[in-house]
C-alpha positions, 0 to 999 in steps of 0.5 A: 500499500502507498504512502501519502504525503507526510503530515506534520505532528499536530495535524497527522494527531487530529486526523488519527483521532477522528478516524478512531472516533468515526469508528468509535462512533459507527461502532457504538451505533451498530450497538445501539450507543451513543458516543457517551453511552458507549464510553460509559459503558466501555469504563463500567465494564472496566470497573464499576463505580459511583455516579460522582466519579462516571461524571468527573471522568466523562467531564458531564455534569451531575444533569447530564450524567443522570439522564445518560445513566437513566437512558442507560437502564432502560435499555437494559443496559445498566442498574444502579444502586445505593452506594453503600459508602455514601448513601446520598450516591449511586453505583452503576454496574452493568447488567449481563446485557450491559457486559454483553455489549461492551465485550462487543464494542471492545472487540470491534473497536480493537479489531478496527484499530489493528486494521488501521494499524497494518500499514505499519511495521512492527517496530514502527507500531511500537514507536507510535505507541510509545510517542502516543503514550508520551503526549497523553502523559502530556495533557494528563500533567 
C-alpha cells in the first residue's frame, strides 16, 4: 500500500484521532449506543463506579450524567444501586446484557484499530505507541 504525503505531527494526530473517533461512533451506533453511552459502558465494564466518579471521568454535569444513566437503565445496559459508603450516591454496574454489549464494542473497536495499524511494521507500531503514550502523559499532567 502506498503511503501518502507525510503530515506534520499536529495535523496527523488530529486526523488519526478523528479516524478512531469515527470508528468508535460507527461501532457504538451499530450497537445502539451514543458516543457517551459507549464510553460509559466501556468504563463500567472495566470497573463499576459511582455516578460522581463517572461524571468526573466523562466531564459531564450531574444532571447530564443522570439522564445518560437513566436511558441506559431503560435499555437494560446498567443498574443503579445505593452506594454503601455514601447513601446519597449510586454505584452503576453493567447488567449481563451491558457486559455483552461492552465486550462486543471492545472486540470490534480493537479489530478496527488493528486494521488501521496494519500499514505499519511492528517496530513502527511500537514507536507510535511510545510517542502517543508521551503525548497522553503530557496532556494528563
